[in-house]
Backbone as CSV, one residue per row, in Angstrom:
resi,resn,N_x,N_y,N_z,CA_x,CA_y,CA_z,C_x,C_y,C_z
1,MET,94.598,97.483,115.051,95.954,97.016,114.874,96.556,97.671,113.631
2,ARG,97.856,97.858,113.666,98.567,98.419,112.516,98.761,97.380,111.431
3,PHE,98.936,97.858,110.226,99.269,97.014,109.094,100.727,97.290,108.774
4,ARG,101.609,96.479,109.350,103.049,96.716,109.265,103.614,96.290,107.916
5,PRO,104.742,96.864,107.504,105.344,96.522,106.214,105.674,95.038,106.070
6,GLU,106.058,94.376,107.148,106.394,92.951,107.045,105.152,92.075,106.869
7,GLN,103.966,92.670,106.915,102.736,91.919,106.706,102.304,91.914,105.235
8,HIS,103.055,92.547,104.365,102.753,92.566,102.941,103.411,91.375,102.255
9,VAL,102.677,90.694,101.411,103.281,89.702,100.527,103.856,90.510,99.377
10,ARG,105.174,90.424,99.166,105.830,91.278,98.178,106.491,90.510,97.044
11,ARG,107.110,89.387,97.365,107.884,88.668,96.356,106.974,87.852,95.440
12,GLN,107.358,87.817,94.177,106.600,87.059,93.186,106.500,85.590,93.582
13,ARG,107.564,85.061,94.177,107.568,83.665,94.610,106.483,83.408,95.654
14,ASP,106.267,84.354,96.561,105.241,84.192,97.586,103.836,84.230,96.976
15,PHE,103.636,85.111,95.999,102.353,85.145,95.298,102.120,83.815,94.576
16,ARG,103.150,83.333,93.902,103.049,82.084,93.145,102.767,80.908,94.083
17,ASP,103.456,80.851,95.224,103.218,79.765,96.184,101.771,79.765,96.664
18,ALA,101.250,80.936,96.966,99.870,81.022,97.439,98.892,80.528,96.380
19,ARG,99.167,80.855,95.131,98.266,80.425,94.049,98.432,78.947,93.722
20,GLU,99.667,78.456,93.683,99.907,77.076,93.261,99.739,76.061,94.391
21,LYS,100.161,76.414,95.584,100.125,75.467,96.695,98.967,75.717,97.648
22,GLY,98.385,76.913,97.563,97.315,77.279,98.472,95.951,76.841,97.976
23,ARG,94.940,77.264,98.699,93.552,76.942,98.366,92.796,78.236,98.131
24,ARG,91.694,78.123,97.406,90.908,79.292,97.027,89.544,79.240,97.701
25,PHE,89.056,80.431,98.087,87.733,80.533,98.689,87.026,81.725,98.065
26,ASP,85.833,81.506,97.539,85.072,82.565,96.877,84.288,83.360,97.922
27,CYS,84.486,84.672,97.927,83.821,85.539,98.897,82.870,86.531,98.232
28,GLY,82.476,86.293,97.011,81.559,87.208,96.340,82.296,88.314,95.615
29,GLY,82.546,89.427,96.275,83.220,90.568,95.662,84.715,90.382,95.513
30,PHE,85.254,89.344,96.122,86.685,89.065,96.022,86.925,87.577,96.239
31,THR,88.086,87.134,95.818,88.503,85.753,96.038,89.638,85.758,97.052
32,LEU,89.571,84.853,98.004,90.597,84.750,99.036,91.393,83.473,98.782
33,TRP,92.682,83.618,98.545,93.597,82.487,98.444,94.348,82.421,99.768
34,TYR,94.505,81.231,100.326,95.220,81.096,101.594,96.231,79.966,101.495
35,TYR,97.379,80.215,102.102,98.505,79.276,102.034,99.230,79.288,103.368
36,GLN,99.412,78.111,103.955,100.141,78.009,105.213,101.630,77.918,104.912
37,ARG,102.384,78.915,105.385,103.832,78.926,105.169,104.463,77.777,105.944
38,PRO,105.468,77.121,105.353,106.145,76.046,106.093,106.947,76.628,107.250
39,GLY,106.895,75.948,108.379,107.650,76.387,109.545,109.018,75.752,109.575
40,PRO,109.825,76.054,110.610,111.165,75.482,110.716,111.158,73.962,110.776
41,ALA,110.164,73.353,111.419,110.110,71.895,111.526,109.838,71.258,110.171
42,GLU,109.044,71.924,109.340,108.686,71.373,108.046,109.785,71.566,107.008
43,THR,110.662,72.541,107.216,111.720,72.788,106.242,113.015,72.077,106.609
44,GLY,113.037,71.377,107.764,114.207,70.609,108.141,115.272,71.413,108.858
45,THR,114.948,72.602,109.348,115.915,73.397,110.090,115.578,73.341,111.564
46,SER,116.559,73.627,112.382,116.313,73.644,113.815,115.618,74.947,114.186
47,GLY,115.201,75.058,115.417,114.534,76.266,115.874,115.423,77.486,115.803
48,ALA,116.742,77.287,115.966,117.667,78.420,115.938,117.879,78.937,114.517
49,GLU,117.780,78.028,113.538,117.961,78.433,112.142,116.598,78.686,111.528
50,LEU,116.505,79.699,110.692,115.256,79.993,110.016,115.448,79.826,108.524
51,SER,114.456,79.244,107.890,114.545,79.058,106.446,114.370,80.385,105.735
52,ALA,114.721,80.406,104.471,114.564,81.631,103.672,113.099,82.015,103.582
53,GLU,112.192,81.016,103.575,110.767,81.313,103.498,110.241,81.922,104.786
54,ALA,110.889,81.621,105.901,110.393,82.100,107.190,111.017,83.418,107.606
55,VAL,111.803,84.025,106.750,112.427,85.309,107.073,112.053,86.314,105.998
56,ASP,111.586,87.458,106.424,111.299,88.542,105.490,112.623,89.182,105.124
57,SER,113.048,89.002,103.879,114.369,89.480,103.461,114.490,90.993,103.565
58,ARG,113.415,91.695,103.392,113.466,93.153,103.444,113.708,93.626,104.884
59,ALA,113.041,92.997,105.839,113.178,93.407,107.234,114.274,92.624,107.948
60,ALA,114.748,91.509,107.380,115.792,90.656,107.946,115.434,90.185,109.349
61,ARG,114.173,89.847,109.552,113.722,89.282,110.825,112.626,88.263,110.541
62,PRO,112.349,87.379,111.487,111.356,86.335,111.240,109.970,86.931,110.991
63,ILE,109.210,86.244,110.152,107.824,86.638,109.918,107.013,86.104,111.079
64,THR,106.337,86.983,111.787,105.641,86.567,112.995,104.135,86.556,112.871
65,GLY,103.578,87.113,111.839,102.131,87.172,111.730,101.649,86.851,110.337
66,PRO,100.350,86.924,110.143,99.813,86.667,108.813,100.229,87.768,107.844
67,ARG,100.320,87.412,106.569,100.664,88.397,105.547,99.573,88.413,104.498
68,VAL,99.465,89.541,103.789,98.440,89.676,102.760,99.020,90.336,101.521
69,GLY,98.547,89.873,100.381,98.823,90.505,99.098,97.481,90.837,98.467
70,VAL,97.368,92.017,97.904,96.103,92.464,97.316,96.305,92.628,95.815
71,ILE,95.393,92.065,95.035,95.482,92.109,93.581,94.179,92.691,93.036
72,ALA,94.309,93.677,92.165,93.156,94.259,91.486,93.587,94.574,90.063
73,SER,93.180,93.756,89.117,93.614,93.943,87.732,92.670,94.891,86.990
74,THR,93.187,95.490,85.944,92.385,96.380,85.111,91.235,95.617,84.471
75,ALA,91.489,94.411,84.012,90.454,93.620,83.355,89.314,93.269,84.317
76,ALA,89.649,92.972,85.563,88.631,92.541,86.523,87.925,93.709,87.204
77,VAL,88.646,94.780,87.501,88.087,95.850,88.329,87.822,97.117,87.528
78,GLY,88.742,97.505,86.667,88.559,98.725,85.892,89.794,99.594,85.952
79,GLY,89.610,100.877,85.730,90.704,101.832,85.683,91.390,102.039,87.019
80,ALA,92.376,102.921,87.011,93.235,103.126,88.180,92.451,103.542,89.422
81,ILE,91.484,104.413,89.276,90.723,104.877,90.437,89.977,103.718,91.076
82,LEU,89.335,102.899,90.267,88.595,101.745,90.793,89.528,100.700,91.393
83,ARG,90.663,100.449,90.736,91.627,99.479,91.274,92.169,99.935,92.621
84,ASN,92.567,101.190,92.713,93.118,101.700,93.973,92.080,101.685,95.083
85,ARG,90.837,102.011,94.764,89.777,101.978,95.767,89.567,100.550,96.268
86,ALA,89.536,99.593,95.347,89.348,98.187,95.727,90.494,97.716,96.621
87,LYS,91.721,98.052,96.251,92.880,97.625,97.051,92.863,98.274,98.435
88,ARG,92.512,99.549,98.527,92.438,100.222,99.835,91.421,99.540,100.727
89,ARG,90.268,99.209,100.175,89.208,98.587,100.967,89.625,97.199,101.451
90,LEU,90.255,96.409,100.593,90.678,95.066,100.997,91.800,95.123,102.029
91,ARG,92.747,96.052,101.870,93.805,96.197,102.881,93.229,96.603,104.231
92,GLU,92.232,97.488,104.220,91.627,97.931,105.471,90.866,96.801,106.153
93,VAL,90.179,95.973,105.377,89.480,94.821,105.965,90.487,93.899,106.639
94,PHE,91.588,93.614,105.960,92.604,92.758,106.565,93.184,93.406,107.818
95,ARG,93.497,94.689,107.751,94.079,95.373,108.899,93.156,95.275,110.113
96,ALA,91.873,95.488,109.899,90.920,95.479,111.008,90.638,94.072,111.535
97,GLN,90.752,93.063,110.686,90.362,91.704,111.077,91.514,90.705,111.072
98,GLN,92.743,91.171,111.078,93.887,90.266,110.955,94.023,89.284,112.110
99,GLN,93.455,89.572,113.250,93.547,88.653,114.382,92.778,87.363,114.117
100,ARG,91.931,87.331,113.104,91.166,86.129,112.757,91.975,85.144,111.909
101,VAL,93.137,85.571,111.422,93.960,84.739,110.549,95.138,84.196,111.354
102,PRO,95.405,82.886,111.311,96.560,82.338,112.025,97.867,82.974,111.547
103,ALA,98.835,83.015,112.431,100.083,83.740,112.177,100.913,83.157,111.049
104,ASP,100.750,81.898,110.727,101.612,81.280,109.721,100.955,81.184,108.342
105,TYR,100.026,82.064,108.043,99.327,82.039,106.761,99.628,83.273,105.923
106,ASP,99.667,83.057,104.617,99.699,84.133,103.633,98.341,84.152,102.951
107,LEU,97.791,85.338,102.766,96.522,85.495,102.070,96.733,86.319,100.816
108,LEU,96.001,85.979,99.778,95.896,86.831,98.602,94.433,87.207,98.483
109,LEU,94.164,88.495,98.394,92.807,88.989,98.200,92.741,89.526,96.780
110,VAL,91.955,88.874,95.938,91.857,89.232,94.525,90.507,89.896,94.305
111,ALA,90.543,91.186,93.963,89.315,91.967,93.795,88.592,91.593,92.512
112,ARG,87.270,91.687,92.568,86.419,91.505,91.400,85.683,92.812,91.127
113,HIS,85.071,92.897,89.965,84.373,94.113,89.566,83.283,94.500,90.568
114,SER,82.597,93.529,91.125,81.482,93.803,92.031,81.924,94.339,93.395
115,LEU,83.217,94.282,93.700,83.692,94.725,95.020,83.352,96.179,95.292
116,ASN,83.548,97.048,94.314,83.311,98.475,94.530,81.832,98.832,94.608
117,ARG,80.960,97.903,94.271,79.525,98.151,94.421,79.026,97.751,95.809
118,LEU,79.851,97.047,96.572,79.464,96.612,97.917,79.802,97.682,98.950
119,GLU,79.002,97.737,99.995,79.315,98.595,101.133,80.505,97.997,101.883
120,TYR,81.254,98.854,102.569,82.425,98.368,103.312,82.029,97.300,104.333
121,GLN,80.916,97.505,105.034,80.485,96.548,106.056,80.199,95.180,105.449
122,ALA,79.673,95.150,104.232,79.404,93.868,103.569,80.712,93.158,103.213
123,ILE,81.704,93.916,102.755,83.010,93.327,102.434,83.643,92.762,103.700
124,GLU,83.591,93.546,104.766,84.162,93.097,106.033,83.457,91.836,106.537
125,GLN,82.141,91.782,106.422,81.393,90.611,106.878,81.741,89.379,106.050
126,LYS,81.940,89.548,104.745,82.338,88.421,103.894,83.712,87.889,104.311
127,PHE,84.624,88.792,104.656,85.953,88.376,105.114,85.845,87.634,106.448
128,ILE,85.054,88.152,107.358,84.872,87.514,108.667,84.270,86.121,108.498
129,ASP,83.244,86.012,107.662,82.613,84.701,107.433,83.602,83.706,106.835
130,ALA,84.423,84.165,105.892,85.424,83.286,105.284,86.427,82.825,106.335
131,CYS,86.888,83.733,107.182,87.851,83.364,108.226,87.250,82.371,109.208
132,ARG,85.988,82.533,109.540,85.329,81.580,110.446,85.288,80.181,109.837
133,ARG,85.037,80.102,108.547,84.972,78.808,107.882,86.344,78.192,107.668
134,LEU,87.313,79.014,107.315,88.653,78.491,106.972,89.549,78.258,108.182
135,PHE,89.418,79.111,109.189,90.303,79.060,110.351,89.459,78.990,111.617
136,PRO,88.826,77.845,111.890,87.978,77.753,113.091,88.794,77.973,114.357
137,ALA,88.177,78.610,115.318,88.857,78.901,116.593,89.135,77.585,117.319
138,PRO,90.317,77.457,117.914,90.621,76.223,118.655,89.713,76.083,119.857
139,SER,89.313,74.854,120.137,88.386,74.598,121.259,89.107,74.506,122.567
């Protein structure tokens, strides 16, 4: 699956909401924060009207799938090369496994120093295991 531009968490407010209102899950090489975006029923609007939170202002269309923001700080990960490598790996894991995340969730993937020492398959497996625990498949 593609990783479309509307799947990026971009606004500072969205990052803040995920951290303040969301929950945290430790995945070893990274931390996964998850936050369920409020839908039209929860914001008091009708189905025809969409709240500001439910519309991607950049694309001017409703957000239809899960979104991700990737964070890799210099203090936690290291210099630019290490930070960029960590962010590329986390974005690729999300791109490959995004079908495991419900459509109305925002995720923040926060890289740790140990992330770049892990093999890609181990990072992907940690993400899959976290999704299985956090978002169980409907019966």
